[in-house]
N, C-alpha and C positions, 0 to 999 in steps of 0.2 A: 515491366514482369520477363524474362527471360523464357523463349518455347522449352529450355529442358526444364525449369523452374515448376513449366505449367507442366513437362512428363509426369513426371517428379509424383506432381499433385497428383495428377489422373490416374499415377501406378497405385498412391497410397489412400486413392479411394477408391477403386475396385480392388484390392486386400480387403479394406476392410468392410467391403459390402458382401466378398467372399467367404471372410471370415464370419462374418453375419452367420452370411447363406447357410454355411458351414453346421453351426453353432444351433440356429433352424434344425438342420435336419437331425441332427443325434438327439433334438429334443424330439423331433416325431419318432424317431426310432425307437431313444424308450418309451414313448407312449406303449405301438408297439408290441414293444415287446411287453410290458406293464399287461395290456392287452390280449393278452395272446395268454397269458399266465395265467390272469384270469377265467381266463372262455378253457383251460386244462384246468383249473380247480372246482370248475361249477362240472365240468366233466369228470373226474373223479369222484366228487363226490356223489354225483347222479349215480356213477356204476357203484362204488360201498356201498350209496343204498339201496341198492337193485338188486344185492350180495349176501344185504343182510347183515353189513356190515356196519359200523359207525363213524364220523372224521377220525374218531381218537384212533380206531382201529388205523385208520387209513396214518395217516403224520406217524404210531410203529411202526408200522412201514416201512415208509419213507425212511425213519432213522436208522435202522437196520439196514437200510441201503446207503448211507450216506457212511458207514463204518470203516473204517479202513479197509484194499484189499486184501484181498487173502496171500501168506506168502507168496516168492514166487517161484515160479519151480522146481529150478536145483535146490528149492532144501523141502526137505520133507513136510510131507498133511498130515498130522494128530487125523484119526478121523472118528468119532465115536463110535459106541457102538449104541447103539438104541434097545433099550430093556423094554419087555411092553409091563404096560402098566396094571397093575393090577382090576382086575375091573371093580367098580363102585355103583353099585344096585342106584336107581336113583328110585326120590318118595310115592311114594302113591299114590299122591296128589298131583305126581306129575308122569305119564312112565316114558320109560322114554326107550326105544328102538334100541337093537341092539347092534354090536360093532359093529359084524357083518353088514348091516345097513348100508356107512360109507363103502364098505370095501365094495361092494355090491355097485352101490351107485358111480363108486369114482371107476368103475368096468367096465359099467354100462355108458359113460359118457368119454371114457377115457381109453379104451381096449387095452391093447395088451399095457399101455405106459400105467397100466392107472396105480401095479406094482412099485414102481421107479418113482411116482407122484406124490402115493402117500408116504415115501421116505427120504424125497428128497422140500430141504425148509422151502417156504414159501414166504414172500414178503408178509403179504397182506396178512399171517396169520403173525405176524410180530418175530419170522424167523425160526418160530418150531416147524419141524417137517407136520401135517396133518393128520399121519398115526399118532402122534404126543398130543396136539390140539383134541382128536377129536377123544380122550380119555375123560376129559368132562362133559358134562350135558350140556353146559356153554360152547365150551368149543368142539362140538361134535353139530349142534344145529349151525359153529360157523365155515365147517369143510363143509355140511351139505349144502347153505345157501351156496357158498362159492363153487363148488359142484350145480350147481345150479343154475349160477352164471356162466359157467361155461358153456354148459350145457344149451344154453339162447345163442351165447354168441357175444357174450357180454366183455 
């Protein structure tokens, strides 16, 4: 065997070793990504639960975020007008705080940003605004739970 053939074989062996090492590192990197994603999911699930939301609520909120981006700035954006929903009384077996409870809680937690927050769509509310969501007893519970989570710093 010549020195040149030996050198080529050594280079090929080194290339094979480096290729294997690269593949191992890529597998490790992928495993780290999977582990990181699992940690994020666990944290997300805990925060949802602490705020009174279900995993399904969180999934729906994420789906809203996955929707296409809004049109570019050079295209006009149409804003819908939020019409107040009629006041619906809860059954006597489940008394419900008046809608003012949401406004008061938002004011105490968010201060001067409360009114804007109530009118802005929120991903944890399925893309609805807190004001829209709070028109039903269950929706009001969700909004109050979200405000409670904000107050706790979650």
